[in-house]
N, C-alpha and C positions, 0 to 999 in steps of 0.2 A: 769658703768651701762648705757645703752642707754637712751637718753632723750625720754620720752614718747611724741609722736606726735598724737594729737587728729585727728581722721578721719574727712575728709571733706564730705560735703553733695554732692551726685551725683544723676543724673536722675535715676528713679525707686526706690530711697530710700523711706522708709515709716517713717514719722516723727510723733511723739507725740508732739503736740503743744497745751499747756494749757495757756489760757489768763485770768487772774484774775483781777477784778476791784473792786472799792468800792461798786458798785451797783450789788447785786446778780443776778438781772434779766438780766442785760447786760452781765454778765459773763456767764449766762446760754445760751444766744443767741450765744455768741462768741464760745462757746465750744460744740455747738450742731451739727455742720456739720463736718463729718469725712468721709474720704474714707476708704475702707476696702481692705484687701488683704488676700488671703488664702495661707498657706504654710505648708509644711510637717515638724512637729517638734516632731514626735513620736520617742522615743528612741528604738523602736522595729523595726523589719524588715517590718512590715505591714504599708502601706502608710496610713496616716491620715492627715486630713486637720483641721487647726485651723484658725479662723477668727480673724484678728488683726485690731483694729481701728487705724486711723491715716490719715495724709495728704500725699498723694502720690506725689512725685516730678515728674513733667512731663518731656518730652524729652527736653524741653527748660530750664530745671533746676529751674522751678518756681512751687510754690504752690499757691492755691487760698484760701484766708482767708476772713471771713466776714468783712464788712466795707471797708477794704483796697484793696480787689481784688487780682490780681496776683502780687506776689513778688518773685524776684529771690534770691534763697538761695544756688545754686550750687557753689561749691568751697569754701564755708565757713564752719567753725566748728559750732557745736551746740551753743557754747558760743557766737560766732559772730552773728549767726542767731537770738539769743535772742534780741540782741541790735538792729539789723536791724528791726525786727518786733516791738519792743518797740518804736523805733523812729517813725515808720509809724503809730502806734496806737495812739500816742500822739495827732494826729490831730483830733481824734474822742472821746477819753476817757482820764480821768485824772489818772495819775500815775498807768498805767497798770503794772502788774507783769507777766512776760513771763517765761515759762518753755518749753524748747525744748530738746528732746532726740530721739535717734534712736529707732524705734520699730521693725526694721528688721536687727539688727546686728547679722548676721548669720555666724556661723563657722561650717564646716563639718568635722567630725572626723571619719576616716576610718581605716581599717586594724585590727591589733591585739589589740583591746580594748574591754572592756566587753559590751558596748552599742554603736556600731557604728551608727551614725545618724547625721542629721543637727540640730544644736542647736541655739536657739535665746538667746544671752547673755544679762544679765540684766544691764550691764554697758559697757562703751566704753573702759575702761582700762582693756583689757583682755590679759592675758599671755598664752603661750602654756600650762602651767601647769593648768591654769583655764579650758581650753578646754578639756584637757585629764581628769581632775577631773569630768567634766560634763559627760564625756563618761564612767565613772566608773573605770578609770585608765587602765593601760596596762594589758593584760593577761600574763600568765607565759611565753608565746611564743614571746612576743613583744621585739624588739631590742631597749633598752633604749639609746643606743649610736648612733642610726641612725634613727631619726624621720624626716620625709620629710614634709616641709611646701611649699604649692603651692599658689602663689598670682598672681592676675590679675593686670596688669599695666594699666596706663591711655591710652596707645595706643593698648589695647586689646591683649597684649601678656602675656605669663606666665613666672613668675620668680619662681625659686625653690631654696630652701636652706635645708641643712641637719643639724640637731641640735643633739648634744650629751647631753642628759638629766643628765648624771652623771658628766658633766664637769661644773666647776664654770664659765667657759668662755661663757656659754649660755646666761647669762644676758647681755653680751656685743653685742649680735647679734641683728641686726635690725629686725629680725624675732621673737625675744622673745615676743614682744608685737604684737598681731595679729591685722589684719585689717578685716573689713567686707568682707565676702565671701571667706576668706582664707580656704584652705583645709589642714588638718593635717592627714598624713598617717603614721601609725606605721608598719614598716616592720616585717615580721616573722623572728625568729632566725633559726639557723641550726637545733635545736631540733625539731622545727615544721616541717621543711622539711624532717628530718629523719623519724618523726612520720608519715607524709603523705605518704612517700615512703613505709613504713612498712605496712601501711593499704592497699596501692595499691597492694603491692606484695602479701599480704595475700588474697586479693580479687581475684587476678589472679590465685593463687594457688587453691583456693576453686572452682572457675569456671573450671579450668583445671581438677581437680579431679572429679567433677560432670560430665563433658563431657566424661572423660575416663570411668566412671561407666556406663553412658548411652550407650556408644559404646560396652562395654562388654556385657551388658544386651541384647542389640539389636543383637549382634553376636550370643549369646546363643539361643535367641528365634528363630532366622533364621535357626540355626543349628538343 
């Protein structure tokens, strides 16, 4: 089974950063400032926006926090980020408790699933099965032996991998655990293609029959 690797923080990530202290008033001040982002999280085809609170990582990989100002978190996991923020906060408050998590761990599921959409996952440890479960599982036309995962690389390229959901070897794939912004695409099987062709042929036959009828009627009227 592949070793789970925690995703690292990158520019444009939205982080939930909660700082707790022994003083409730100080805690309230520390947690009162948040950036917001709007994203489409609707499981339907209609575009909807949802406002998410959090701290937006800027292009320099930094977030700006009360008291300590800007602090660089790019390249660190959320666990590492907690310790970085805690160490910086020790200069201002006593024994702070820090919680950091992604607020925009997004996975897009497309193709032959019941609810294709972009989903914000509640945890960092997300498998391809978790994402498909969010999308309502495959339709009867989905190819379980050929699910495509598309992933962005650090140099802005695309990596692709085909997963066989029916094989036990899937848990050995580095794509078994998903990363933020991964795209999961379920290809249609031959039955879907045959069904689509049948509908297309039926529609062509209907159109041809109607046209033939109109030609006959027009000919008789002119006669």
